[in-house]
C-alpha positions, 0 to 999 in steps of 0.5 A: 690557343687550345682551339677549344671553347668549354661551357659548363652545363647544369640543365637551367635555362641560363645554362642552355643559353650559355651552351647555345652562345658557346656553340655559335661562337665555336662555329664562327671561330672554327673551334671545338666545343666541350660540354662539361658538367661537374658532379660528385655524389652527395646525399639529397634531402628528398622524400625519395631515395636518389642514390649515386647511380640515379644521380649519375644517370641524371648528370649523364642525361643532362649532358646528352640532352645538351649535346643534342641541342647544340648539335642540332643548332650548329651541326658543323661544330665538333662537340665533346661532352665530359662528366667531371668527377669533382666539385664544380668550382675547382673543376671549372677553374681547371677547365678555364685554364685549358680552354680559350674561354669558359662559358657559364650561365648567369642569372644577372640581377633580379628583384633583390640586390646582391650577389645574384650572379650565382655562387659557383660562377662568382667563385670561378670568376675570381679564380680563373686564369683564363677568360670567362664569359657569362651568358643569361637566358633570353627570358632574363630582363637583363639578358642578351638582346642580340640575335635570338634563334628558336630551337627545334619545336621552340617558338621565338619569345617576345617582340623583335629585338635590335640586332647587336652589332658591336663588341664593346671593350673597357680599356684599362687606364694603365697601358700594360694592363690592356693587352689581354683584354684588347687581344680577346676583344679584337678576336671576338669582334673579328669572329663576329664580323662586328665593329669594336667600340673601345671605351675609356672613361675618365674623371677629373683628378683631385688637386693633390694628384697633379704634378708638374709632369702631368700638367705638362702632358695635359697642356701639350695634348690640349686638355684632359680629354684630348690627353685621354683620347691620345692614351686610348689611341696609343693603347689601341695602336699595336692591335690595329696594326695586328688587325688592319681590317678591324672597324674600331670606334674610339669612345672617350667619356667623362664619368665612372667606368661602370656607368660609361660602359653600361651606357655604351653597350646597349647594342652590344653583342658582347661586353669585354672587361678586365679584372686583376688576376689573383695570386697567392698573396692577392685577394680574389676579387673581380672589381667593381666595374666587372661586378656592375657589368655582370649584374646589369649589362644587357649582353653576354660579358667576358671577364679577362684576367689582366696583370 
C-alpha cells in the first residue's frame, strides 16, 4: 500500500467531481492526495496561436485551481500536484501502478448509445494494473446520488437526494478471482463506515453443463440457490475474519450479473466490480459487467483487476 490516492484532472465538471471524491476518500483513509494532469504540447486548430508556453500555463493553472478546490474542501489532506510530460493514457496507467487507487472523471451514459465513458478513461481501465475509480459529476442524470456538498460560492443543485449508505461489490463466481475485489470493497466500506452488500448473481445452468459431481453438490446444499449462498458465504469468510466489525449483507439473486448489480446499487456510495487483468497474450477488455456498471450505475464505480 502506497498511502496515495491519485486523481487525473482535466478541468471538466466530471474531473472536478473526481477530485472532490478522491479528496474525501483520502481524508477518510488518512492518505495523501496526488493531483496529476498529463500534457504534451500539440499544435491546436484554433484561429489564434497557442504555443507551448501558453498551453503549459493553461495546464499549470488547471492544476493550481484543482489544488485550491480540494484544499478548501479537505484542508487536512496532504496534497501534491504534478504536471506529467507524457500522453495521458500511458501516464495515467503508470500512475495507477504507483497509487492505491486512480480516480478519473467519467461521462457515464447519455442520449446516444456507445462508448461514452471517455476514450482516455476506457483505455486506462483496460491497461491499469491497479484499481481505477470512475466518478461522474452531480449534474449527470446517472451520476452520484450520494452526499453532495456545495463548494465555496456554489449553491447545492437539485432536490435533496437519499444518503448513500452501502458499498456494493459484485463477487466473482470463481473464489480464486474474488480476493482483490473483496479486499478493496471491505477497505472501502470500513473507510466510509458503511455496510457492505456482497452480491452474487446466478443462473440455471444448461442441461449439458450438469455432471454427477455438480448434481451431488446441489443436492447436498438443498438446491441451486442454497448452493450459491454457500459459495458466497465461503468466499466472504476469510474477509469477515480480517474485518470482524464489518456489517455485511449477503445478496444472492437469480439473473444476469449486470442487471442484478445495477438493481442492488440504487443506494450505494460505491460499486466495486472486477475485471480480468490483461497480460502480454491476453486481449485488453473490461468485460460486459464492468462495462454496464460504468455506463449505468448511479454512483462511483471502482474497477479492480483480478487474476
